[in-house]
TISE-848228 format. One line per 5 residues: number of its first residue (from 1); their letters; for each residue x, y, z of C-alpha. Coordinates in steps of 0.5 Angstrom, whole numbers, m for minus. Example, Ala and Ser with C-alpha at 12.3 -4.5 7.8 and 13.67 -1.06 7.14 Angstrom:
<pts>
1> as> 25/m9/16 ~ 27/m2/14 $
</pts>
This chain:
<pts>
1> xxxxx> m52/m38/55 ~ m45/m38/58 ~ m40/m41/55 ~ m33/m45/57 ~ m27/m45/55 $
6> xxxxx> m20/m48/58 ~ m16/m42/57 ~ m17/m36/54 ~ m13/m31/50 ~ m13/m24/49 $
11> xxxxx> m10/m22/43 ~ m8/m25/36 ~ m2/m22/35 ~ 3/m26/33 ~ 5/m28/41 $
16> xxxxx> m3/m29/42 ~ m2/m34/35 ~ 4/m37/38 ~ 2/m38/45 ~ m5/m42/43 $
21> xxxxx> 0/m46/37 ~ 4/m48/43 ~ m2/m49/48 ~ m5/m53/44 ~ 0/m57/42 $
26> xxxxx> 1/m59/49 ~ m5/m62/49 ~ m10/m57/51 ~ m16/m56/46 ~ m21/m51/49 $
31> xxxxx> m17/m45/48 ~ m22/m39/46 ~ m17/m33/42 ~ m21/m26/43 ~ m19/m20/39 $
36> xxxxx> m24/m14/36 ~ m19/m14/30 ~ m17/m19/25 ~ m11/m24/27 ~ m5/m21/26 $
41> xxxxx> m7/m14/24 ~ m4/m9/29 ~ 2/m9/30 ~ 5/m16/28 ~ 6/m14/21 $
46> xxxxx> 9/m7/22 ~ 16/m10/22 ~ 22/m12/20 ~ 19/m19/20 ~ 27/m20/21 $
51> xxxxx> 30/m25/26 ~ 37/m25/29 ~ 41/m29/36 ~ 46/m24/36 ~ 44/m22/43 $
56> xxxxx> 49/m18/48 ~ 44/m20/53 ~ 46/m27/56 ~ 38/m30/58 ~ 36/m26/52 $
61> xxxxx> 40/m29/47 ~ 38/m36/51 ~ 31/m35/50 ~ 32/m33/42 ~ 36/m39/40 $
66> xxxxx> 31/m43/43 ~ 26/m39/39 ~ 30/m39/32 ~ 30/m47/34 ~ 23/m48/34 $
71> xxxxx> 22/m43/28 ~ 27/m48/24 ~ 22/m54/26 ~ 16/m50/24 ~ 20/m48/18 $
76> xxxxx> 21/m55/16 ~ 15/m59/18 ~ 11/m54/13 ~ 16/m54/8 ~ 18/m47/9 $
81> xxxxx> 12/m44/8 ~ 13/m38/11 ~ 20/m36/7 ~ 26/m37/12 ~ 33/m35/10 $
86> xxxxx> 39/m33/14 ~ 41/m28/10 ~ 44/m25/16 ~ 45/m18/19 ~ 51/m14/17 $
91> xxxxx> 53/m8/22 ~ 57/m3/18 ~ 62/2/20 ~ 66/8/18 ~ 69/10/24 $
96> xxxxx> 76/7/25 ~ 75/9/33 ~ 70/4/34 ~ 73/m2/31 ~ 77/m5/36 $
101> xxxxx> 70/m4/41 ~ 67/m7/35 ~ 71/m14/36 ~ 71/m13/43 ~ 64/m13/43 $
106> xxxxx> 63/m18/38 ~ 67/m24/43 ~ 63/m22/48 ~ 57/m24/45 ~ 60/m30/42 $
111> xxxxx> 62/m33/49 ~ 55/m32/51 ~ 53/m37/46 ~ 51/m33/40 ~ 57/m38/35 $
116> xxxxx> 64/m37/33 ~ 67/m31/32 ~ 71/m30/25 ~ 75/m25/23 ~ 78/m23/16 $
121> xxxxx> 83/m18/14 ~ 85/m21/7 ~ 83/m22/1 ~ 85/m30/1 ~ 80/m30/8 $
126> xxxxx> 75/m36/9 ~ 69/m31/9 ~ 63/m35/6 ~ 58/m30/3 ~ 50/m32/6 $
131> xxxxx> 46/m35/1 ~ 39/m31/m1 ~ 34/m37/0 ~ 33/m42/6 ~ 37/m44/12 $
136> xxxxx> 41/m50/11 ~ 48/m51/12 ~ 49/m44/14 ~ 55/m41/18 ~ 53/m40/25 $
141> xxxxx> 56/m34/29 ~ 59/m28/25 ~ 64/m25/21 ~ 68/m19/23 ~ 71/m16/15 $
146> xxxxx> 75/m11/16 ~ 77/m7/11 ~ 74/m4/5 ~ 77/m6/0 ~ 75/m14/3 $
151> xxxxx> 68/m11/4 ~ 67/m8/m2 ~ 68/m15/m5 ~ 62/m18/m2 ~ 58/m12/m2 $
156> xxxxx> 60/m7/m7 ~ 54/m3/m6 ~ 56/0/0 ~ 60/6/2 ~ 69/6/0 $
161> xxxxx> 68/10/7 ~ 66/3/11 ~ 72/1/15 ~ 68/m5/18 ~ 62/m10/18 $
166> xxxxx> 60/m15/22 ~ 56/m20/18 ~ 52/m23/23 ~ 50/m30/21 ~ 44/m34/25 $
171> xxxxx> 40/m29/23 ~ 35/m26/16 ~ 28/m25/15 ~ 22/m29/14 ~ 15/m27/13 $
176> xxxxx> 10/m25/20 ~ 4/m27/16 ~ 5/m33/14 ~ 9/m35/20 ~ 3/m33/24 $
181> xxxxx> m3/m36/19 ~ 1/m43/20 ~ 2/m41/27 ~ m7/m40/28 ~ m8/m46/23 $
186> xxxxx> m4/m52/27 ~ m8/m49/33 ~ m15/m49/30 ~ m14/m56/27 ~ m12/m58/35 $
191> xxxxx> m19/m54/38 ~ m17/m47/39 ~ m22/m43/36 ~ m22/m35/34 ~ m27/m30/37 $
196> xxxxx> m28/m22/34 ~ m29/m19/41 ~ m27/m15/46 ~ m24/m17/53 ~ m28/m12/57 $
201> xxxxx> m28/m15/64 ~ m25/m20/68 ~ m28/m24/74 ~ m24/m26/79 ~ m28/m31/85 $
206> xxxxx> m24/m34/91 ~ m18/m30/89 ~ m17/m34/82 ~ m19/m33/75 ~ m27/m35/73 $
211> xxxxx> m30/m33/68 ~ m29/m26/63 ~ m33/m21/59 ~ m34/m19/52 ~ m36/m13/49 $
216> xxxxx> m42/m18/45 ~ m44/m18/52 ~ m42/m26/53 ~ m39/m29/59 ~ m34/m35/58 $
221> xxxxx> m32/m39/64 ~ m25/m41/64 ~ m20/m42/70 ~ m14/m39/66 ~ m14/m32/62 $
226> xxxxx> m8/m30/58 ~ m6/m23/56 ~ m3/m22/50 ~ m6/m16/48 ~ 1/m13/45 $
231> xxxxx> 1/m5/45 ~ m6/m6/50 ~ m2/m10/55 ~ m2/m5/60 ~ m11/m3/60 $
236> xxxxx> m11/m11/60 ~ m8/m12/66 ~ m12/m7/69 ~ m18/m11/68 ~ m15/m15/74 $
241> xxxxx> m12/m10/78 ~ m5/m11/76 ~ m1/m5/73 ~ 4/m8/68 ~ 11/m4/68 $
246> xxxxx> 11/m2/60 ~ 9/3/55 ~ 9/3/49 ~ 13/7/43 ~ 11/8/36 $
251> xxxxx> 16/6/31 ~ 15/7/23 ~ 17/3/17 ~ 17/6/10 ~ 17/2/3 $
256> xxxxx> 20/4/m4 ~ 21/1/m11 ~ 29/2/m12 ~ 29/2/m20 ~ 37/4/m19 $
261> xxxxx> 39/m2/m15 ~ 42/2/m10 ~ 41/m4/m5 ~ 43/m11/m7 ~ 38/m16/m9 $
266> xxxxx> 41/m22/m5 ~ 44/m17/1 ~ 43/m18/8 ~ 39/m14/13 ~ 44/m7/13 $
271> xxxxx> 45/m3/18 ~ 49/3/19 ~ 53/3/26 ~ 55/11/26 ~ 51/17/28 $
276> xxxxx> 51/22/23 ~ 47/29/21 ~ 44/28/15 ~ 46/30/7 ~ 43/37/6 $
281> xxxxx> 46/42/1 ~ 48/48/4 ~ 42/53/3 ~ 38/47/5 ~ 41/46/11 $
286> xxxxx> 41/54/12 ~ 34/54/11 ~ 32/49/16 ~ 36/51/21 ~ 34/58/21 $
291> xxxxx> 26/55/23 ~ 26/52/31 ~ 22/47/28 ~ 26/45/23 ~ 33/46/26 $
296> xxxxx> 33/39/29 ~ 34/36/22 ~ 41/39/22 ~ 43/37/28 ~ 46/29/30 $
301> xxxxx> 42/24/28 ~ 43/17/32 ~ 46/10/29 ~ 42/5/26 ~ 38/7/20 $
306> xxxxx> 38/0/16 ~ 34/m3/11 ~ 33/m9/7 ~ 30/m12/0 ~ 23/m14/0 $
311> xxxxx> 20/m19/m5 ~ 22/m22/m12 ~ 21/m15/m14 ~ 25/m8/m13 ~ 23/m7/m6 $
316> xxxxx> 26/m4/m1 ~ 25/m3/7 ~ 27/2/10 ~ 27/3/18 ~ 31/8/23 $
321> xxxxx> 29/11/29 ~ 31/17/30 ~ 26/20/36 ~ 23/16/41 ~ 16/17/41 $
326> xxxxx> 12/14/47 ~ 5/15/47 ~ m2/12/49 ~ m4/7/43 ~ m8/9/38 $
331> xxxxx> m11/6/32 ~ m9/7/27 ~ m2/9/29 ~ 0/17/27 ~ 4/17/22 $
336> xxxxx> 10/22/19 ~ 10/24/13 ~ 17/26/13 ~ 20/19/15 ~ 21/17/9 $
341> xxxxx> 25/22/6 ~ 29/22/13 ~ 31/14/12 ~ 33/15/6 ~ 38/21/7 $
346> xxxxx> 41/17/13 ~ 42/11/10 ~ 46/14/5 ~ 51/14/9 ~ 52/7/8 $
351> xxxxx> 49/7/1 ~ 51/13/m2 ~ 48/12/m10 ~ 42/12/m5 ~ 43/20/m7 $
356> xxxxx> 40/19/m14 ~ 33/19/m10 ~ 33/26/m7 ~ 31/30/m12 ~ 25/25/m13 $
361> xxxxx> 24/19/m8 ~ 20/14/m11 ~ 13/14/m8 ~ 13/12/m1 ~ 9/6/3 $
366> xxxxx> 9/8/9 ~ 6/5/16 ~ 6/4/23 ~ 5/0/30 ~ 8/0/37 $
371> xxxxx> 13/m3/40 ~ 11/m4/48 ~ 17/m5/53 ~ 19/m6/59 ~ 24/m1/62 $
376> xxxxx> 30/m6/60 ~ 27/m8/54 ~ 26/m15/57 ~ 20/m20/56 ~ 14/m21/61 $
381> xxxxx> 13/m28/61 ~ 9/m31/65 ~ 4/m31/72 ~ 1/m23/73 ~ m1/m25/81 $
386> xxxxx> m7/m28/80 ~ m9/m34/81 ~ m10/m37/73 ~ m7/m31/70 ~ m2/m30/65 $
391> xxxxx> 2/m25/61 ~ 6/m26/55 ~ 8/m19/52 ~ 13/m14/52 ~ 18/m16/46 $
396> xxxxx> 19/m9/43 ~ 22/m10/37 ~ 24/m18/37 ~ 17/m20/37 ~ 17/m25/31 $
401> xxxxx> 24/m27/33 ~ 22/m28/40 ~ 14/m31/40 ~ 15/m39/39 ~ 20/m38/45 $
406> xxxxx> 16/m34/49 ~ 10/m38/47 ~ 14/m45/49 ~ 16/m42/56 ~ 9/m39/58 $
411> xxxxx> 6/m46/57 ~ 11/m49/61 ~ 8/m45/66 ~ 1/m47/65 ~ 2/m54/65 $
416> xxxxx> 6/m54/70 ~ 13/m57/66 ~ 20/m56/68 ~ 23/m48/67 ~ 29/m46/63 $
421> xxxxx> 34/m43/66 ~ 32/m36/64 ~ 24/m36/66 ~ 25/m32/73 ~ 29/m27/68 $
426> xxxxx> 23/m26/65 ~ 18/m27/70 ~ 14/m20/73 ~ 16/m22/80 ~ 23/m20/78 $
431> xxxxx> 21/m14/79 ~ 20/m15/86 ~ 27/m18/87 ~ 31/m11/90 ~ 37/m15/88 $
436> xxxxx> 34/m15/81 ~ 31/m7/83 ~ 39/m5/83 ~ 41/m8/77 ~ 36/m4/73 $
441> xxxxx> 40/2/76 ~ 46/0/72 ~ 43/m4/66 ~ 47/m3/59 ~ 46/m5/52 $
446> xxxx> 38/m8/51 ~ 40/m11/45 ~ 35/m6/42 ~ 36/m5/34 $
</pts>
């Protein structure tokens, strides 16, 4: 027997469930969410679970600001069931030569709509530390703290080499799993349903979507098909004969216990903004340098090592994308057993007491997922070029924070509502615009952490 649905969504990651929630809120009831894996299980739960509105790209900033507005509304209506806080992101540097550029870049981001920039350089400054929980009555914009004495007054666990720290304030973290489940359950109450299956084909008749074939052998008739397949976005696009301009990168995350209290339990997300060499003992460095396979461990590593406290105990998360690994997604993702030690040693530049774990690191928990990216790291949201087919994805590194915003944009397309000003900048059709193609050749900062 052939089933019917008003809309079929392929993929039950955070963007898929956010789309189901948003579309059901718009009054569409017969929504079928399809995924061969359990909802929110493949990549959505592998992130730092953080969010920020501090973006150098004006269109991305507008999208994320709107998405955070929507998340705060969900937090209000749910009693903050997903524990959204506004501890912020703290970007730290020990490089004096970076301070002028950091100040200039921060002013530009502020002027784009991220909120006011406040610069502090003395003990009698008006800087307000973040509240550890909740998001009400918290400042927006950012605070730039200059000078080690002032920085360590508020963040005593940081290195005494730190000369500047930018505290982005409309930022923090939440439980991605709880947010996703709230979106999913709310959508279900409005009539959306989930089916465990793989989409094996999309039938097109008279140049528009007609039905979808499932791995169960069932056919589901539907006029609308939404590709929200996350790391498999490109594969699902091919079912419609559409080659989506995306690739996938492997990204890892490690968690350890922090019995030494290296990371303050009320800390924001801490990000080291400088390149570095890993701190090896001299004999270790010499041995690593002699071997072709390990020499890279003695070379310069990129900026971006970051960490935050996790939960009510003494866990911390450690993340650092020091190598870009472009690859086809496989399940389970391949893990690098060296990653936890490299991330820990990289964080020691910012948090010197990490050295206490060099001899014996607490047992790490290591996992990984995939970032699905466009060339310029903007999302893909909107029509796929076949009538009735839409795409929502390529939200690399910002899936949690953008999910509600991209779902709202997708819904506007589907129900033919007024589109926001940034819609064209995230549509697949942008790649057919010669002016946009020229812009890609000199693309600047993508905002990727």
